[in-house]
C-alpha positions as CSV (number, residue, x, y, z in Angstrom):
1,M,0.0,0.0,0.0
2,T,1.0,3.6,-0.5
3,V,-0.1,6.7,1.2
4,H,-2.1,7.6,-1.9
5,E,-4.2,4.5,-1.9
6,R,-7.9,5.0,-1.0
7,K,-8.6,4.4,2.7
8,P,-11.7,2.7,3.9
9,E,-14.8,4.8,4.6
10,W,-14.3,4.5,8.4
11,I,-10.9,6.3,8.2
12,R,-12.2,9.8,8.1
13,A,-11.2,12.9,10.1
14,K,-12.3,16.5,9.8
15,W,-10.1,18.8,7.8
16,P,-8.2,21.0,10.2
17,G,-9.2,24.7,10.2
18,G,-11.3,27.3,11.9
19,E,-10.6,30.3,14.1
20,R,-9.7,28.3,17.2
21,F,-7.4,26.0,15.2
22,M,-5.4,29.0,13.8
23,E,-5.3,30.6,17.3
24,M,-3.7,27.5,18.7
25,K,-1.1,27.4,15.9
26,R,-0.3,31.1,16.4
27,L,0.2,30.7,20.1
28,L,2.4,27.6,19.7
29,R,4.6,29.5,17.2
30,E,4.7,32.6,19.4
31,Q,6.0,30.5,22.3
32,D,8.3,28.5,20.0
33,L,6.7,25.2,21.1
34,H,6.2,21.9,19.2
35,T,3.3,19.5,19.4
36,V,3.2,15.8,18.5
37,C,-0.1,16.7,16.8
38,E,1.7,18.6,14.1
39,E,5.0,16.7,14.0
40,A,3.4,13.3,13.7
41,R,0.5,14.5,11.4
42,C,-2.1,13.2,13.8
43,P,-5.5,12.8,12.1
44,N,-7.3,14.3,15.2
45,I,-5.4,17.6,15.1
46,G,-8.5,19.6,13.9
47,E,-10.7,18.2,16.7
48,C,-8.1,18.7,19.4
49,F,-6.9,22.1,18.4
50,N,-10.5,23.4,18.0
51,S,-11.3,22.2,21.5
52,G,-8.1,24.0,22.9
53,T,-6.1,20.9,23.6
54,A,-2.7,19.7,22.4
55,T,0.1,17.3,23.3
56,F,3.2,19.3,23.8
57,M,6.4,17.8,22.5
58,I,9.4,18.9,24.4
59,L,13.2,18.5,24.0
60,G,13.1,19.9,20.5
61,D,11.8,18.5,17.3
62,I,14.7,16.2,16.2
63,C,14.6,12.6,17.4
64,T,17.7,10.4,17.9
65,R,15.8,7.4,16.7
66,A,14.2,6.6,13.3
67,C,11.2,4.3,14.0
68,G,9.6,2.9,10.8
69,F,6.2,4.4,11.6
70,C,7.0,7.9,12.9
71,D,7.1,11.1,10.9
72,V,9.0,13.1,13.5
73,T,12.3,14.3,12.0
74,S,15.3,12.1,13.0
75,G,18.9,13.2,13.3
76,R,21.3,14.8,15.7
77,P,19.8,17.3,18.1
78,I,21.7,20.3,19.3
79,G,21.7,21.3,23.0
80,L,18.8,21.7,25.4
81,D,16.4,24.6,25.8
82,L,16.2,25.1,29.6
83,L,13.5,27.8,29.2
84,E,11.1,25.4,27.4
85,P,9.3,24.3,30.6
86,L,8.5,28.0,31.4
87,R,7.0,28.5,27.9
88,V,5.0,25.3,28.2
89,A,3.6,26.4,31.5
90,R,2.8,29.8,30.2
91,T,0.9,28.3,27.2
92,V,-1.0,25.9,29.5
93,E,-2.1,28.9,31.6
94,R,-3.1,31.0,28.5
95,L,-5.2,28.1,27.2
96,G,-6.9,27.6,30.5
97,L,-6.2,23.9,30.4
98,D,-7.3,21.6,33.2
99,Y,-5.5,18.6,31.6
100,A,-2.2,18.8,29.8
101,V,-0.2,16.0,28.0
102,I,3.5,16.3,27.6
103,T,5.6,14.0,25.4
104,S,9.0,14.3,23.8
105,V,11.3,13.1,21.1
106,N,13.9,10.5,22.0
107,R,17.1,12.2,23.3
108,D,19.5,9.3,23.5
109,D,22.3,11.9,23.3
110,I,21.5,13.1,26.9
111,D,22.6,11.1,30.0
112,D,19.1,11.2,31.5
113,G,17.2,11.2,28.2
114,G,15.6,14.5,29.1
115,A,13.9,13.3,32.3
116,S,15.0,16.4,34.2
117,I,13.2,18.6,31.6
118,F,10.0,16.5,32.0
119,A,10.2,17.1,35.7
120,S,10.8,20.8,35.2
121,C,7.7,21.0,33.0
122,L,5.6,19.4,35.7
123,R,6.8,21.8,38.3
124,A,6.4,24.9,36.1
125,I,2.9,24.0,35.1
126,R,1.9,23.4,38.8
127,R,3.3,26.9,39.7
128,Q,1.4,28.6,36.9
129,T,-1.8,26.5,36.9
130,P,-2.1,24.5,40.2
131,A,-5.4,22.8,39.2
132,C,-4.1,21.4,35.9
133,Q,-3.6,17.7,35.8
134,I,-0.6,16.5,33.8
135,E,0.0,13.3,31.8
136,V,3.4,12.4,30.5
137,L,4.1,10.2,27.5
138,I,7.8,9.3,27.9
139,P,10.5,7.4,25.9
140,D,12.2,4.4,27.4
141,F,15.3,6.4,28.5
142,E,17.3,3.4,27.2
143,G,16.6,1.6,30.5
144,N,17.9,4.4,32.7
145,W,15.7,3.7,35.7
146,D,17.1,6.7,37.7
147,A,15.8,8.9,34.9
148,L,12.4,7.2,35.2
149,R,12.4,7.8,38.9
150,T,13.0,11.5,38.3
151,V,9.8,11.7,36.2
152,V,7.7,9.5,38.5
153,E,8.7,11.5,41.6
154,A,7.7,14.7,39.8
155,G,4.1,13.4,40.2
156,P,2.2,13.2,36.9
157,V,-1.4,12.0,37.2
158,V,-0.7,9.4,34.4
159,L,2.5,8.0,33.1
160,N,2.3,6.7,29.6
161,H,4.9,4.8,27.6
162,N,3.8,3.3,24.3
163,T,4.6,-0.3,23.5
164,E,3.6,0.5,19.9
165,T,3.6,-3.0,18.4
166,V,3.8,-6.8,19.1
167,P,7.2,-8.3,20.0
168,R,7.5,-10.1,16.6
169,L,7.6,-6.8,14.7
170,Y,9.8,-4.8,17.0
171,S,13.0,-5.1,15.0
172,R,11.2,-3.6,12.0
173,V,8.9,-1.1,13.7
174,R,11.1,0.0,16.6
175,P,14.7,-1.0,15.7
176,K,16.2,0.9,18.7
177,G,13.5,-0.2,21.1
178,R,13.1,-3.4,23.1
179,Y,9.8,-4.9,23.9
180,S,11.0,-6.3,27.3
181,R,12.4,-2.9,28.2
182,S,9.0,-1.2,27.6
183,L,7.3,-3.8,29.8
184,E,9.9,-3.3,32.5
185,L,9.4,0.4,32.4
186,I,5.7,0.0,33.2
187,R,6.5,-2.5,36.0
188,R,9.1,-0.2,37.6
189,V,6.7,2.8,37.6
190,K,4.4,0.7,39.9
191,Q,7.4,-0.2,42.1
192,I,8.3,3.5,42.5
193,D,4.8,4.6,43.1
194,P,2.1,1.8,43.3
195,A,-0.7,4.4,43.2
196,M,0.4,6.0,39.9
197,T,-1.8,5.4,36.9
198,T,0.1,3.7,34.0
199,K,-0.8,3.7,30.4
200,S,0.4,2.4,27.1
201,G,-0.5,2.5,23.4
202,V,-0.4,0.0,20.5
203,M,-0.9,0.4,16.8
204,V,-2.5,-2.1,14.5
205,G,-2.1,-2.6,10.7
206,L,1.6,-3.4,10.6
207,G,1.3,-7.1,10.1
208,E,0.2,-8.3,13.6
209,V,-2.6,-10.8,14.1
210,F,-5.4,-10.6,16.7
211,E,-3.9,-13.3,18.9
212,E,-0.5,-11.5,19.1
213,L,-2.2,-8.3,20.0
214,V,-4.2,-9.9,22.8
215,Q,-1.0,-11.5,24.2
216,T,0.7,-8.1,24.1
217,M,-2.3,-6.6,26.0
218,A,-2.0,-9.5,28.5
219,D,1.7,-8.8,29.0
220,L,1.0,-5.1,29.7
221,R,-1.6,-6.0,32.3
222,E,0.8,-8.5,33.9
223,H,3.3,-5.7,34.2
224,G,0.8,-3.2,35.8
225,C,-0.6,-1.2,32.9
226,D,-3.9,0.4,33.8
227,L,-5.0,2.3,30.6
228,L,-4.6,1.3,27.0
229,T,-5.1,2.9,23.6
230,V,-5.2,1.0,20.3
231,G,-5.4,2.7,17.0
232,Q,-4.9,2.1,13.3
233,Y,-1.5,2.8,11.9
234,L,-1.6,5.3,9.0
235,R,1.5,5.6,6.8
236,P,2.8,9.2,6.9
237,S,4.8,9.0,3.7
238,P,6.2,6.5,1.1
239,K,9.4,6.2,3.1
240,H,7.6,4.8,6.1
241,L,6.4,1.3,6.7
242,P,3.4,0.3,4.6
243,V,0.0,-0.4,6.0
244,E,-0.5,-4.2,5.8
245,R,-4.2,-3.9,6.4
246,Y,-6.9,-1.7,7.8
247,W,-8.7,-3.1,10.9
248,H,-12.5,-2.9,10.8
249,P,-14.4,-1.1,13.5
250,D,-15.9,-4.4,14.5
251,E,-12.4,-5.7,15.2
252,F,-11.7,-2.7,17.4
253,A,-14.8,-3.5,19.3
254,A,-13.4,-7.1,19.8
255,I,-10.1,-5.5,21.0
256,T,-12.1,-3.5,23.6
257,E,-13.9,-6.6,24.8
258,A,-10.6,-8.5,25.1
259,G,-9.1,-5.5,27.1
260,N,-12.1,-5.4,29.4
261,R,-11.7,-9.2,30.1
262,L,-8.0,-8.7,30.9
263,G,-8.9,-6.0,33.5
264,F,-7.7,-2.7,32.1
265,V,-9.3,0.2,34.0
266,H,-10.1,1.8,30.6
267,I,-9.3,0.9,27.0
268,E,-9.8,3.3,24.1
269,A,-9.7,1.4,20.8
270,G,-10.7,2.7,17.3
271,P,-9.4,3.5,13.8
272,L,-8.4,7.1,14.7
273,V,-7.5,6.6,18.4
274,R,-4.0,7.9,19.3
275,S,-2.0,7.9,22.6
276,S,-3.4,11.2,23.9
277,Y,-6.9,11.0,22.3
278,H,-9.5,11.7,25.1
279,A,-6.6,11.5,27.6
280,G,-8.4,13.5,30.2
281,E,-11.5,11.3,30.0
282,Q,-9.3,8.2,30.4
283,S,-7.6,9.7,33.4
284,R,-10.9,10.5,35.1
285,A,-12.0,6.9,34.4
286,A,-9.0,5.7,36.3
287,L,-9.6,8.1,39.2
288,E,-13.2,6.9,39.4
289,F,-12.4,3.2,39.1
290,V,-13.4,1.1,42.2
291,P,-11.8,-2.3,42.2
292,R,-14.2,-5.2,42.3
293,A,-14.5,-7.0,45.6
């Protein structure tokens, strides 16, 4: 398949535009900030920007990895912007957000992978907007568990780390990642703070089969993952991995049923679902969750 091939009728997103959309873009450029919504060409950018939400992408816009599915620019980053947390906090305040999501590129060139900047963002947002809840979507920090502790102890309401795909496809989809390391990260979050809500995300359409996906979901639950997102992979450009197939909405419903049986607090599965899609609603579902007797 190529990016120009016709997508099924259920893969439809509103064309981004409108006054609120343009206001968001102006504010982000004014503050010299990046969003994963723009960098990764998220199909939900119109819906999210027009509702005044965005997923801030810190540590620059150049990633030290080159995953086969991702449209974020890869290369060699230069330096760190120590004032970035202040600008993120200022933007959260100006937008009046009660829920903010912060992610980043991979920064394998930095000893702590950028964990200290994540923590600085959390502290800066709390100073500016104390009522705002903050979710982080973090890289694996190359297994630097001290870096992970830095982020966990900064106190996000949700800590998200995407598994992305099933283990069989890791060498092709995430050549610099390790499936076992991603699972270990989730487990260690719960060791550091057993009360912290953990989250992960998986894509479909890269060649996995349903049974593999369910096993990956079971692995995540076994390692302490509370929330899960599952969405359709969409090829950003001809240089990226091809879409092997489009999963039907009925299959996403089956994924949700499987996730509920496995005991996820909440699972969001659908063709256009992404890691931060309806993130605030998922977090509230976790806060309201009462374990069965």
